[in-house]
C-alpha positions, -999 to 999 in steps of 0.1 A, spaced: -932 681 -311 -923 687 -275 -930 721 -260 -907 739 -235 -933 729 -207 -930 693 -217 -892 693 -215 -894 710 -180 -918 684 -168 -896 655 -180 -866 669 -162 -886 675 -131 -898 639 -132 -863 626 -136 -850 646 -107 -878 633 -85 -870 598 -95 -833 602 -87 -842 618 -53 -865 588 -44 -838 563 -53 -813 582 -32 -836 582 -2 -843 545 -6 -806 538 -7 -800 558 25 -828 540 42 -814 506 31 -780 515 45 -794 527 79 -794 492 95 -757 488 88 -748 519 109 -735 511 143 -718 478 133 -686 468 149 -658 490 136 -678 522 133 -671 551 155 -699 553 179 -706 557 216 -732 530 215 -722 494 222 -713 474 191 -739 450 178 -731 413 184 -746 389 158 -731 359 176 -726 368 212 -720 332 222 -689 332 201 -678 366 211 -681 362 248 -672 325 253 -646 318 280 -612 311 267 -575 312 276 -552 330 253 -515 319 248 -493 330 278 -524 342 298 -528 335 335 -554 312 351 -567 310 385 -579 274 379 -544 258 379 -520 260 408 -491 272 387 -513 300 373 -504 291 338 -532 290 313 -512 274 285 -508 237 296 -480 214 286 -487 181 269 -486 149 291 -452 133 284 -454 106 257 -487 117 242 -494 129 207 -521 156 202 -548 142 179 -585 149 174 -613 126 183 -626 107 152 -655 91 172 -645 57 158 -617 40 175 -614 5 159 -621 -13 127 -651 -31 142 -672 1 150 -661 23 120 -679 26 87 -660 22 55 -657 59 50 -638 63 83 -611 37 75 -588 64 62 -593 84 94 -582 54 115 -551 48 93 -540 84 96 -545 83 134 -524 51 136 -497 67 115 -497 98 137 -496 77 171 -471 51 158 -481 28 187 -473 -4 170 -434 -6 175 -431 -37 152 -448 -21 122 -435 15 126 -400 8 138 -392 -29 131 -386 -34 168 -398 -62 191 -425 -46 214 -408 -30 244 -373 -31 229 -351 -3 217 -326 -23 198 -340 -58 191 -354 -61 155 -383 -84 146 -372 -114 126 -403 -115 104 -423 -85 91 -456 -78 108 -475 -76 75 -490 -103 52 -469 -110 22 -491 -110 -9 -487 -107 -46 -498 -71 -44 -472 -63 -17 -444 -79 -38 -453 -59 -69 -455 -28 -49 -421 -36 -33 -406 -42 -67 -418 -8 -79 -404 10 -48 -371 -10 -50 -366 -1 -87 -372 35 -79 -352 40 -47 -328 11 -44 -317 -2 -78 -295 27 -87 -271 16 -60 -278 -21 -53 -288 -29 -89 -321 -45 -100 -308 -78 -88 -298 -64 -54 -262 -77 -58 -247 -44 -51 -211 -38 -61 -211 -25 -97 -246 -36 -104 -261 -2 -99 -254 28 -122 -247 50 -92 -233 24 -69 -204 16 -93 -191 51 -88 -188 48 -50 -155 44 -33 -172 17 -11 -193 -8 -31 -230 -10 -20 -240 -41 -1 -249 -73 -19 -283 -79 -4 -286 -115 -17 -256 -127 2 -262 -150 32 -257 -126 60 -287 -105 47 -308 -136 41 -304 -151 76 -333 -138 96 -317 -150 129 -284 -131 121 -273 -96 130 -280 -82 96 -306 -104 82 -338 -98 102 -367 -81 85 -367 -55 111 -331 -46 105 -336 -43 68 -366 -21 74 -346 1 98 -318 6 74 -342 15 46 -359 41 67 -330 55 89 -299 48 67 -267 32 78 -238 47 97 -204 32 106 -193 31 143 -171 61 135 -200 82 124 -195 79 86 -226 77 65 -228 45 44 -263 48 32 -287 78 33 -321 75 50 -350 73 27 -379 78 52 -385 112 36 -397 93 5 -404 57 17 -431 53 44 -435 23 66 -458 5 42 -433 10 13 -404 -2 34 -420 -34 44 -430 -40 8 -393 -35 -2 -382 -59 24 -406 -85 10 -393 -80 -25 -357 -83 -13 -366 -117 3 -380 -127 -31 -348 -117 -49 -328 -137 -23 -350 -167 -28 -343 -165 -65 -305 -166 -61 -286 -198 -60 -260 -183 -36 -286 -176 -9 -277 -203 16 -280 -186 50 -307 -193 76 -343 -197 68 -345 -174 38 
């Protein structure tokens, strides 16, 4: 049975324990005082002074280094801002960096034949033959992309007219892509580059009317070339494809 004195001693011991814990907590918090953001006359503590004090030019700031005094520099005409991936060719890049190089090529779009279907150095002359190797995998991918994006207007056989479920509702029938003028690579409408361009950029009449919408929002360059390859396969399978090389 506890006496009155025992109860008093227990309470006193508990109060001492609470007091000690409070003191320890205050001591633990003392190093945090004076950190940046606190109101103090003392200089703020810098945990990474090299990052805080490094020289830099903010947007719209002046600079004594450049003759025009503008710190914010303009890009050199014709350049595309892109980070340095260290590896710059397939020969010195490890396998894990292949994706980086592909992304860099897609950003720079330096190969006019591949990215625009144009003869190098030209603005309106399309390549007759695609700058990619035609393989079974390419044709199968092209069939998949064609069936998704092209067949509803041109039909699964690419004959246009009323072959497509959407195309038959148009006032102007979609083009028959297996007719000779689209099969002749040397002709105005049959080169691989021209078909690639129409897929990506759409088709407009001389008066500015839209005949076919652009699909570059959904069909990238690799997809477009695979579709061109598949169209060639459909043309080769048609008995009425008689124009040019095919």
